[in-house]
C-alpha positions in Angstrom: 8.4 -34.0 9.8 5.5 -36.5 9.3 3.0 -33.8 10.5 4.2 -31.5 8.1 3.8 -33.9 5.3 0.3 -34.9 6.5 -0.5 -31.2 6.9 0.8 -30.2 3.2 -1.0 -33.1 1.7 -4.2 -32.3 3.8 -4.1 -28.7 2.0 -2.8 -30.1 -1.3 -5.2 -32.7 -2.2 -8.6 -30.6 -1.6 -6.9 -28.1 -4.0 -5.9 -30.6 -6.7 -9.5 -32.1 -6.7 -11.0 -28.8 -7.1 -8.6 -28.0 -10.1 -9.4 -31.2 -11.7 -13.2 -30.6 -11.1 -13.1 -27.1 -12.7 -11.2 -28.5 -15.7 -13.8 -31.3 -16.1 -16.6 -28.7 -15.7 -15.1 -26.6 -18.2 -14.7 -29.6 -20.8 -18.3 -30.7 -20.1 -19.6 -27.2 -20.8 -17.5 -26.6 -24.0 -18.6 -30.1 -25.2 -22.3 -29.5 -24.7 -21.8 -25.9 -26.4 -20.2 -27.9 -29.4 -22.9 -30.4 -29.8 -25.6 -27.5 -29.5 -24.0 -25.6 -32.1 -23.8 -28.7 -34.4 -27.4 -29.3 -33.7 -28.2 -25.8 -35.0 -26.5 -26.3 -38.6 -28.2 -28.8 -40.9 -27.0 -28.0 -44.5 -28.3 -31.0 -46.2 -31.6 -30.8 -44.9 -31.8 -27.2 -46.2 -30.2 -28.3 -49.5 -33.1 -30.8 -50.0 -35.8 -28.2 -49.3 -34.2 -25.9 -51.9 -34.0 -28.5 -54.6 -37.3 -29.6 -54.0 -38.8 -26.0 -54.2 -36.7 -25.5 -57.1 -38.0 -28.7 -59.0 -41.6 -28.0 -57.7 -41.6 -24.2 -59.4 -40.1 -25.4 -62.5 -42.9 -27.9 -62.9 -45.7 -25.1 -61.6 -44.3 -22.8 -64.3 -44.5 -25.6 -66.9 -47.9 -26.6 -66.0 -48.9 -22.8 -66.1 -47.6 -22.4 -69.7 -49.4 -25.7 -71.0 -52.8 -24.2 -69.3 -52.2 -21.1 -71.1 -51.5 -22.8 -74.5 -54.7 -25.0 -74.2 -57.1 -22.3 -72.8 -56.0 -18.6 -73.9 -58.9 -17.2 -71.9 -57.8 -18.5 -68.7 -55.9 -16.3 -66.1 -52.4 -15.9 -67.3 -49.9 -17.0 -64.1 -46.8 -17.3 -66.2 -45.0 -14.4 -65.4 -45.9 -15.1 -61.4 -44.6 -18.5 -61.7 -41.4 -17.6 -63.3 -40.4 -15.1 -60.9 -41.1 -17.3 -58.1 -39.0 -20.1 -60.1 -36.4 -17.6 -60.6 -36.1 -16.9 -56.7 -35.4 -20.6 -56.4 -32.8 -20.6 -58.9 -31.0 -17.5 -57.3 -31.4 -19.7 -53.7 -29.3 -22.6 -55.4 -26.5 -20.0 -56.4 -26.1 -18.7 -52.7 -23.3 -19.7 -50.6 -24.1 -22.9 -48.7 -26.4 -24.3 -51.2 -23.7 -23.7 -54.0 -21.1 -25.4 -52.0 -23.2 -28.3 -51.3 -23.8 -28.7 -54.9 -20.1 -28.7 -55.6 -19.8 -31.4 -52.8 -22.1 -33.7 -54.6 -20.7 -32.9 -58.1 -24.0 -31.1 -59.7 -22.9 -27.5 -59.6 -21.0 -27.3 -62.7 -23.7 -29.4 -64.5 -26.4 -26.9 -63.3 -24.7 -24.0 -64.3 -25.5 -24.1 -67.9 -29.5 -24.8 -67.7 -29.6 -22.2 -65.0 -27.8 -19.6 -67.2 -30.0 -20.5 -69.9 -33.2 -20.1 -68.0 -32.3 -16.6 -66.3 -31.1 -15.4 -69.7 -34.7 -16.2 -71.1 -36.3 -14.0 -68.6 -37.8 -11.5 -71.3 -38.7 -14.4 -73.6 -40.7 -16.3 -70.8 -42.5 -13.0 -69.8 -43.5 -12.4 -73.6 -43.7 -15.5 -75.7 -47.0 -16.7 -77.1 -47.1 -20.2 -75.9 -49.6 -21.0 -78.2 -47.4 -21.2 -80.8 -45.6 -24.9 -80.7 -42.4 -23.8 -81.4 -42.3 -21.9 -78.3 -43.5 -24.7 -76.3 -40.9 -26.9 -77.6 -38.1 -24.2 -76.8 -39.8 -24.1 -73.2 -39.4 -27.9 -73.0 -35.7 -27.5 -74.4 -34.8 -25.2 -71.4 -36.8 -26.8 -68.5 -36.1 -30.5 -69.2 -32.4 -30.5 -68.6 -32.8 -28.3 -65.5 -35.4 -30.8 -64.2 -33.5 -34.0 -64.9 -30.4 -32.4 -63.2 -32.2 -30.9 -60.1 -33.8 -34.6 -59.5 -30.5 -36.0 -59.5 -29.4 -33.2 -57.1 -32.3 -33.9 -54.9 -31.4 -37.6 -54.8 -27.8 -37.0 -53.9 -28.7 -34.2 -51.4 -30.9 -36.8 -49.6 -28.1 -39.4 -49.7 -25.7 -36.9 -48.2 -28.2 -35.7 -45.5 -28.6 -39.4 -44.6 -24.8 -39.9 -44.2 -24.7 -36.5 -42.3 -27.2 -37.7 -40.2 -25.4 -40.7 -39.5 -22.4 -39.2 -38.7 -23.8 -36.6 -36.6 -25.5 -39.5 -34.6 -22.1 -41.4 -34.5 -20.7 -38.1 -33.2 -23.3 -37.4 -30.7 -23.0 -41.0 -29.2 -19.4 -40.0 -28.8 -20.1 -36.9 -27.4 -22.8 -38.5 -25.0 -20.1 -41.0 -24.0 -17.5 -38.2 -23.3 -20.0 -36.2 -21.6 -20.8 -39.6 -19.3 -17.4 -40.0 -18.5 -16.8 -36.3 -17.7 -19.6 -36.5 -15.5 -18.5 -39.6 -13.6 -15.3 -37.6 -13.1 -17.0 -34.7 -11.8 -19.1 -37.0 -9.4 -15.8 -38.4 -8.3 -14.3 -35.3 -7.5 -17.4 -34.1 -5.8 -17.2 -37.0 -3.7 -13.6 -36.6 -2.9 -14.3 -33.0 -2.0 -17.4 -34.1 0.1 -15.3 -36.6 1.9 -12.7 -34.2 2.5 -15.4 -31.5 3.8 -16.8 -34.3 6.2 -13.3 -35.1 7.6 -12.7 -31.6 8.1 -16.0 -31.1 9.8 -15.1 -33.9 12.1 -11.5 -32.8 12.6 -13.1 -29.2 13.4 -15.5 -30.8 15.7 -12.9 -32.9 17.6 -10.7 -29.8 17.8 -13.6 -27.7 19.4 -14.0 -30.8 21.8 -10.6 -30.7 22.7 -10.6 -26.8 23.3 -13.6 -27.0 25.2 -12.1 -29.8 27.4 -9.0 -27.5 27.7 -11.3 -24.8 28.9 -13.0 -26.9 31.1 -9.9 -28.0 32.7 -8.4 -24.7 33.1 -11.6 -23.3 34.9 -11.2 -26.2 37.1 -7.5 -26.0 37.6 -8.2 -22.2 38.4 -11.0 -23.0 40.6 -8.6 -25.7 42.6 -5.8 -22.9 42.6 -8.4 -20.5 44.3 -9.8 -23.0 46.7 -5.9 -23.8 47.6 -5.1 -20.4 47.8 -8.4 -19.8 50.0 -7.0 -22.9 52.2 -3.8 -21.5 52.4 -4.8 -18.0 53.3 -7.3 -19.5 56.1 -4.8 -21.7 57.5 -2.3 -18.8 57.8 -5.0 -16.6 59.3 -6.1 -19.2 61.7 -2.5 -20.1 62.7 -1.5 -16.6 63.3 -4.8 -15.7 65.4 -4.8 -18.7 67.1 -1.2 -18.8 68.2 -1.0 -16.1 70.5 -4.3 -17.2 72.7 -3.2 -20.7 72.7 0.4 -19.5 73.6 -1.1 -17.8 76.5 -3.3 -20.6 77.9 -0.2 -23.0 77.4 2.0 -20.7 79.5 -0.6 -20.2 82.2 -1.2 -23.9 82.5 2.5 -24.9 82.5 2.9 -22.1 85.1 0.3 -23.7 87.2 1.5 -27.2 86.8 5.3 -26.2 87.8 4.3 -24.2 90.8 1.2 -26.3 91.9 0.2 -25.6 95.7 3.1 -22.8 96.0 0.9 -20.5 94.0 -1.2 -17.9 95.8 -5.1 -17.6 95.4 -4.3 -14.1 93.5 -1.9 -15.7 91.3 -4.1 -18.6 90.3 -6.9 -16.1 89.6 -4.7 -14.0 87.5 -3.5 -17.0 85.5 -7.0 -18.2 85.1 -8.1 -14.5 83.9 -5.6 -14.6 81.3 -6.7 -18.5 80.2 -10.1 -17.3 80.1 -9.5 -14.2 78.2 -7.5 -16.2 75.6 -10.4 -18.7 75.4 -13.0 -15.9 74.7 -10.6 -14.3 72.1 -10.5 -17.8 70.2 -14.1 -18.1 70.6 -14.9 -14.5 69.4 -12.5 -15.4 66.4 -14.7 -18.7 65.4 -18.0 -16.8 66.0 -16.6 -13.9 63.8 -15.7 -16.3 60.9 -18.7 -18.2 61.2 -21.0 -15.3 61.5 -19.4 -13.8 58.4 -20.2 -17.0 56.5 -23.8 -17.1 57.5 -24.1 -13.3 56.7 -23.1 -13.7 53.1 -25.6 -16.9 52.7 -28.5 -14.9 53.8 -27.8 -11.3 52.9 -29.8 -9.6 50.0 -29.9 -6.0 48.8 -32.7 -3.9 49.2 -32.2 -1.0 46.8 -33.6 2.5 47.1 -32.3 6.1 46.5 -30.5 7.6 49.3 -28.1 10.3 50.3 -24.3 9.4 49.9 -23.5 12.2 52.1 -25.9 11.2 54.9 -24.5 7.7 55.0 -20.9 9.0 55.3 -21.7 11.1 58.2 -23.6 8.3 60.1 -20.5 5.9 59.3 -18.2 8.7 60.7 -20.3 9.2 63.9 -20.5 5.6 64.7 -16.6 5.2 64.2 -15.9 8.1 66.6 -18.4 6.5 69.1 -16.1 3.7 69.2 -12.6 5.8 69.1 -13.6 9.0 70.4 -9.8 10.1 70.5 -9.3 9.6 66.7 -9.8 12.4 64.3 -11.7 11.8 60.9 -12.3 14.7 58.4 -14.8 14.8 55.8 -14.3 16.9 52.5 -17.5 17.2 50.6 -16.6 18.0 47.0 -19.6 17.8 45.2 -20.2 21.5 46.1 -23.8 21.0 47.4 -25.1 18.9 45.2 -27.8 16.4 46.5 -25.5 13.4 46.0 -28.3 10.7 45.7 -27.3 7.1 44.7 -29.0 3.7 44.4 -28.1 1.3 47.3 -28.9 -0.5 50.2 -27.9 2.0 53.1 -27.4 -0.9 55.6 -25.0 -2.7 53.4 -23.2 0.7 52.2 -22.7 1.8 55.7 -21.2 -1.6 56.7 -18.7 -1.0 53.6 -17.7 2.5 54.8 -17.6 1.3 58.3 -15.0 -1.5 57.4 -13.3 1.2 55.5 -13.0 3.7 58.7 -12.1 0.8 61.0 -9.4 -0.5 58.9 -7.9 3.4 58.6 -8.1 3.7 62.5 -6.5 0.3 63.1 -3.5 0.4 60.7 -2.6 4.0 61.3 -0.9 5.7 64.2 -3.3 7.3 67.1 -2.0 10.9 66.3 -2.6 10.6 62.5 -6.0 11.6 61.1 -8.3 9.8 58.8 -9.6 11.7 55.7 -12.9 11.1 53.9 -13.6 12.7 50.6 -17.0 12.7 48.4 -16.4 13.6 44.8 -18.2 13.4 41.6 -16.4 12.0 38.4 -18.9 12.1 35.4 -21.6 9.6 36.3 -19.9 8.3 39.5 -20.1 9.5 42.9 -17.0 8.1 44.9 -16.3 8.1 48.6 -12.7 7.8 49.3 -11.3 7.1 52.8 -7.6 7.7 53.3 -5.3 7.3 56.1 -1.6 8.0 56.4 -0.7 4.5 58.2 1.8 1.6 57.3 0.4 1.0 53.7 0.0 -2.2 51.6 2.9 -3.8 50.0 2.6 -4.0 46.5 2.8 -7.9 46.4 -0.2 -7.8 48.7 -2.2 -5.4 47.3 -3.8 -7.3 44.4 -5.2 -9.8 47.1 -6.4 -7.8 50.0 -10.0 -8.2 48.5 -9.7 -12.1 48.7 -11.2 -14.2 51.7 -9.0 -14.9 54.6 -6.0 -12.7 52.9 -4.2 -10.7 55.4 -1.2 -8.4 54.4 2.1 -8.9 55.8 2.0 -5.4 57.3 -1.1 -6.6 59.4 0.4 -9.5 61.0 0.7 -7.8 64.3 -3.1 -6.9 64.2 -6.0 -8.9 65.1 -8.2 -10.0 62.2 -9.8 -12.7 60.0 -8.9 -11.4 56.7 -12.7 -11.4 55.8 -13.7 -7.9 56.4 -12.7 -6.4 53.0 -13.8 -9.6 51.3 -17.3 -8.9 53.0 -17.2 -5.3 51.7 -16.4 -6.2 48.1 -19.0 -8.6 48.2 -21.7 -6.4 49.3 -20.6 -3.7 46.9 -21.0 -6.2 44.0 -24.6 -6.7 45.1 -25.3 -3.1 44.8 -23.7 -2.8 41.4 -20.9 -0.5 43.1 -17.2 -0.8 42.9 -14.3 -0.9 45.3 -10.9 0.4 44.2 -7.8 0.1 46.4 -4.5 2.2 46.2 -1.7 2.4 48.4 1.8 3.7 48.8 3.9 1.1 51.1 5.0 2.9 54.2 3.0 6.2 53.4 -0.8 5.0 53.6 -3.7 3.6 51.9 -6.8 4.8 50.3 -10.0 2.8 49.8 -12.6 4.1 47.5 -16.4 3.0 47.0 -18.0 4.1 43.7 -21.8 4.4 43.1 -23.3 5.5 39.7 -25.6 8.7 40.7 -29.1 8.1 41.0 
């Protein structure tokens, strides 16, 4: 239960931290977007500029009228100035500026002077300002506007200062909010980093545990194989040494019991049995030691060689040792040149082992069949006998060192021949396969890739 709770917390805490981090990042981005949008809008500054421009153009229009009145020969710029002044008045009556004027309480007061100036457009463009009455009317139209626009400009400036102050306060609060959000983001990032480091540490520990488990498993497997090797070796030695030792023991006991009563011929016969049993033991030990020395020193000298020729040589050598047995060769390669890349000496030894086993474990009147066939890229030599076969329990182990099948207990042997054959095949990148039907016979296949 505690393990499940710990595992659940291990998943929930990082997920919760990531969710909080995502929320904080979203709030930070929204706050930054709000500040950026607020910085783009500055109505008060725009209002100050519009009122200043309107007041300036009003004064320039007045100066142009006075200049024309005092110097009629000078260029007349009254129409030009009036048009520019009129454009500034239209700016005052547009959305943001009009709302700002209403907020500072000037909009209603300016409405009448502005309307009067706009209505007098034709008079401004046609009046003779050398006439004193026209000058007075011009003063009556522009003076109220100038007084009000100066007041509007002053109030707009004050409003701008207030707005700047409020905006600075808002920016200060925004900065503090962003700082707090960044601290939260930093804390969440630190928590995620710590979780990641802990996860990496745990992953390394788990990997180390797995590697130790693999190492221990390999060691146990090696120990098991060594134990099986010793067990097989002990079983083989026990079986193969027991008969010669029993002969030696029986002969020596007979000599002890009979003593001087035994004839010279009887003593000679008993001594011959003892010597024969001793030679058998010596040969057995020599064969084991020779096999070990052979595997330590042998190396494959690879070359292209005819598989058919090697099979014929192995059959001829076997028939020289057992001339009364029958070995039938079936070449199913349809006359192809069956070339393989191998060491001819080592391959011949493998085939000789197959043939001698087939002869040893089958009845004298039963033939041994040898077949050479092609299967795709493979050239396969199969040695098949009609002997006692191999028990299914023994079949997976027949290529192991010192292993002897239960059906071979009545035959002399060390259990190392097939192991040597398997090792020699591996050296040549070849493959040995074994198949058997218990009580009907066995077949051993040596597979090479065609060269």
